[in-house]
Biotite code that builds the C-alpha atoms (Angstrom):
import biotite.structure as struc

atoms = struc.array([
    struc.Atom([91.981, 148.019, -3.423], chain_id="A", res_id=1, res_name="MET", atom_name="CA", element="C"),
    struc.Atom([89.476, 148.029, -6.801], chain_id="A", res_id=2, res_name="LYS", atom_name="CA", element="C"),
    struc.Atom([86.487, 145.126, -5.786], chain_id="A", res_id=3, res_name="LEU", atom_name="CA", element="C"),
    struc.Atom([84.144, 144.051, -8.578], chain_id="A", res_id=4, res_name="ILE", atom_name="CA", element="C"),
    struc.Atom([80.306, 142.235, -7.768], chain_id="A", res_id=5, res_name="VAL", atom_name="CA", element="C"),
    struc.Atom([79.527, 140.599, -10.929], chain_id="A", res_id=6, res_name="GLN", atom_name="CA", element="C"),
    struc.Atom([76.335, 140.094, -11.841], chain_id="A", res_id=7, res_name="THR", atom_name="CA", element="C"),
    struc.Atom([73.295, 138.534, -13.401], chain_id="A", res_id=8, res_name="MET", atom_name="CA", element="C"),
    struc.Atom([70.482, 138.625, -14.720], chain_id="A", res_id=9, res_name="THR", atom_name="CA", element="C"),
    struc.Atom([67.469, 136.175, -13.635], chain_id="A", res_id=10, res_name="VAL", atom_name="CA", element="C"),
    struc.Atom([66.966, 135.037, -17.749], chain_id="A", res_id=11, res_name="ALA", atom_name="CA", element="C"),
    struc.Atom([70.800, 133.622, -17.005], chain_id="A", res_id=12, res_name="ASP", atom_name="CA", element="C"),
    struc.Atom([70.343, 131.947, -14.043], chain_id="A", res_id=13, res_name="ALA", atom_name="CA", element="C"),
    struc.Atom([67.310, 130.917, -15.990], chain_id="A", res_id=14, res_name="VAL", atom_name="CA", element="C"),
    struc.Atom([69.678, 129.373, -17.990], chain_id="A", res_id=15, res_name="LYS", atom_name="CA", element="C"),
    struc.Atom([72.378, 127.878, -15.900], chain_id="A", res_id=16, res_name="VAL", atom_name="CA", element="C"),
    struc.Atom([69.806, 126.653, -13.427], chain_id="A", res_id=17, res_name="MET", atom_name="CA", element="C"),
    struc.Atom([68.031, 124.887, -16.679], chain_id="A", res_id=18, res_name="ARG", atom_name="CA", element="C"),
    struc.Atom([71.536, 123.765, -18.098], chain_id="A", res_id=19, res_name="GLU", atom_name="CA", element="C"),
    struc.Atom([72.212, 121.972, -15.047], chain_id="A", res_id=20, res_name="ALA", atom_name="CA", element="C"),
    struc.Atom([68.744, 119.753, -14.780], chain_id="A", res_id=21, res_name="GLY", atom_name="CA", element="C"),
    struc.Atom([67.090, 122.085, -12.286], chain_id="A", res_id=22, res_name="ILE", atom_name="CA", element="C"),
    struc.Atom([63.397, 122.596, -13.174], chain_id="A", res_id=23, res_name="LYS", atom_name="CA", element="C"),
    struc.Atom([62.291, 126.184, -12.722], chain_id="A", res_id=24, res_name="THR", atom_name="CA", element="C"),
    struc.Atom([60.705, 129.143, -14.150], chain_id="A", res_id=25, res_name="SER", atom_name="CA", element="C"),
    struc.Atom([61.409, 133.150, -14.519], chain_id="A", res_id=26, res_name="PRO", atom_name="CA", element="C"),
    struc.Atom([58.506, 133.127, -11.943], chain_id="A", res_id=27, res_name="ASP", atom_name="CA", element="C"),
    struc.Atom([60.130, 130.679, -9.992], chain_id="A", res_id=28, res_name="ARG", atom_name="CA", element="C"),
    struc.Atom([63.417, 132.531, -9.473], chain_id="A", res_id=29, res_name="VAL", atom_name="CA", element="C"),
    struc.Atom([61.968, 135.924, -8.684], chain_id="A", res_id=30, res_name="MET", atom_name="CA", element="C"),
    struc.Atom([59.630, 134.344, -6.504], chain_id="A", res_id=31, res_name="ALA", atom_name="CA", element="C"),
    struc.Atom([62.238, 132.655, -4.735], chain_id="A", res_id=32, res_name="GLY", atom_name="CA", element="C"),
    struc.Atom([64.241, 135.596, -4.177], chain_id="A", res_id=33, res_name="ILE", atom_name="CA", element="C"),
    struc.Atom([61.524, 137.556, -3.214], chain_id="A", res_id=34, res_name="LYS", atom_name="CA", element="C"),
    struc.Atom([60.841, 134.233, -0.222], chain_id="A", res_id=35, res_name="GLN", atom_name="CA", element="C"),
    struc.Atom([64.944, 134.114, 0.868], chain_id="A", res_id=36, res_name="GLY", atom_name="CA", element="C"),
    struc.Atom([64.665, 130.679, -0.645], chain_id="A", res_id=37, res_name="VAL", atom_name="CA", element="C"),
    struc.Atom([67.649, 131.886, -3.213], chain_id="A", res_id=38, res_name="TYR", atom_name="CA", element="C"),
    struc.Atom([70.117, 134.112, -1.027], chain_id="A", res_id=39, res_name="PRO", atom_name="CA", element="C"),
    struc.Atom([72.270, 134.514, -4.153], chain_id="A", res_id=40, res_name="TRP", atom_name="CA", element="C"),
    struc.Atom([69.518, 137.609, -5.670], chain_id="A", res_id=41, res_name="GLY", atom_name="CA", element="C"),
    struc.Atom([67.890, 140.699, -4.517], chain_id="A", res_id=42, res_name="ASP", atom_name="CA", element="C"),
    struc.Atom([64.891, 142.127, -4.826], chain_id="A", res_id=43, res_name="CYS", atom_name="CA", element="C"),
    struc.Atom([64.523, 146.178, -4.696], chain_id="A", res_id=44, res_name="ILE", atom_name="CA", element="C"),
    struc.Atom([60.710, 146.939, -4.409], chain_id="A", res_id=45, res_name="LYS", atom_name="CA", element="C"),
    struc.Atom([59.964, 149.790, -7.071], chain_id="A", res_id=46, res_name="MET", atom_name="CA", element="C"),
    struc.Atom([56.801, 150.013, -9.670], chain_id="A", res_id=47, res_name="ARG", atom_name="CA", element="C"),
    struc.Atom([57.974, 146.940, -11.098], chain_id="A", res_id=48, res_name="SER", atom_name="CA", element="C"),
    struc.Atom([60.029, 145.007, -8.608], chain_id="A", res_id=49, res_name="PRO", atom_name="CA", element="C"),
    struc.Atom([64.200, 145.657, -10.141], chain_id="A", res_id=50, res_name="GLU", atom_name="CA", element="C"),
    struc.Atom([66.457, 141.709, -9.626], chain_id="A", res_id=51, res_name="TYR", atom_name="CA", element="C"),
    struc.Atom([69.868, 141.306, -9.324], chain_id="A", res_id=52, res_name="THR", atom_name="CA", element="C"),
    struc.Atom([71.666, 137.580, -9.212], chain_id="A", res_id=53, res_name="VAL", atom_name="CA", element="C"),
    struc.Atom([74.840, 137.338, -7.867], chain_id="A", res_id=54, res_name="TYR", atom_name="CA", element="C"),
    struc.Atom([77.620, 136.128, -9.509], chain_id="A", res_id=55, res_name="TYR", atom_name="CA", element="C"),
    struc.Atom([79.938, 134.929, -7.297], chain_id="A", res_id=56, res_name="LYS", atom_name="CA", element="C"),
    struc.Atom([76.831, 133.169, -4.508], chain_id="A", res_id=57, res_name="MET", atom_name="CA", element="C"),
    struc.Atom([74.870, 131.718, -7.942], chain_id="A", res_id=58, res_name="PHE", atom_name="CA", element="C"),
    struc.Atom([77.976, 129.541, -8.566], chain_id="A", res_id=59, res_name="GLU", atom_name="CA", element="C"),
    struc.Atom([78.937, 128.415, -5.126], chain_id="A", res_id=60, res_name="GLN", atom_name="CA", element="C"),
    struc.Atom([74.742, 127.530, -4.149], chain_id="A", res_id=61, res_name="TRP", atom_name="CA", element="C"),
    struc.Atom([74.642, 125.012, -7.617], chain_id="A", res_id=62, res_name="LEU", atom_name="CA", element="C"),
    struc.Atom([78.805, 123.795, -7.337], chain_id="A", res_id=63, res_name="LYS", atom_name="CA", element="C"),
    struc.Atom([77.415, 122.725, -3.388], chain_id="A", res_id=64, res_name="GLU", atom_name="CA", element="C"),
    struc.Atom([74.315, 121.434, -5.189], chain_id="A", res_id=65, res_name="ARG", atom_name="CA", element="C"),
    struc.Atom([75.597, 120.227, -7.915], chain_id="A", res_id=66, res_name="GLY", atom_name="CA", element="C"),
    struc.Atom([78.091, 116.774, -8.978], chain_id="A", res_id=67, res_name="GLU", atom_name="CA", element="C"),
    struc.Atom([80.495, 116.193, -11.792], chain_id="A", res_id=68, res_name="THR", atom_name="CA", element="C"),
    struc.Atom([79.310, 113.462, -13.777], chain_id="A", res_id=69, res_name="LEU", atom_name="CA", element="C"),
    struc.Atom([81.588, 110.637, -15.565], chain_id="A", res_id=70, res_name="GLU", atom_name="CA", element="C"),
    struc.Atom([81.670, 110.730, -18.496], chain_id="A", res_id=71, res_name="PRO", atom_name="CA", element="C"),
    struc.Atom([79.368, 108.284, -20.784], chain_id="A", res_id=72, res_name="ASP", atom_name="CA", element="C"),
    struc.Atom([80.734, 104.571, -21.139], chain_id="A", res_id=73, res_name="GLU", atom_name="CA", element="C"),
    struc.Atom([79.061, 104.245, -24.347], chain_id="A", res_id=74, res_name="GLY", atom_name="CA", element="C"),
    struc.Atom([81.632, 107.866, -25.328], chain_id="A", res_id=75, res_name="ALA", atom_name="CA", element="C"),
    struc.Atom([84.245, 107.503, -28.125], chain_id="A", res_id=76, res_name="ALA", atom_name="CA", element="C"),
    struc.Atom([87.469, 105.343, -26.572], chain_id="A", res_id=77, res_name="GLY", atom_name="CA", element="C"),
    struc.Atom([85.365, 103.280, -24.196], chain_id="A", res_id=78, res_name="SER", atom_name="CA", element="C"),
    struc.Atom([85.079, 101.096, -26.973], chain_id="A", res_id=79, res_name="GLU", atom_name="CA", element="C"),
    struc.Atom([83.128, 97.616, -26.509], chain_id="A", res_id=80, res_name="GLY", atom_name="CA", element="C"),
    struc.Atom([82.879, 98.106, -22.772], chain_id="A", res_id=81, res_name="VAL", atom_name="CA", element="C"),
    struc.Atom([78.829, 97.158, -21.641], chain_id="A", res_id=82, res_name="VAL", atom_name="CA", element="C"),
])
């Protein structure tokens, strides 16, 4: 059996988090990974710290905290609804 571990960058994680409505920054995400607040990433201490964000764990974390929004009542197809 061959396993694939999909990863993403901190910048990619920040982008997705912002799109989901979470106000954050790369520095905040990196600090959260270092402190263990964000369980979906690892920091390896090198000359310059290296971060890995695990896509599957990150996606699950978002799903546990997010909610599905219904389409706006003012959207197409809902004419006359106030």
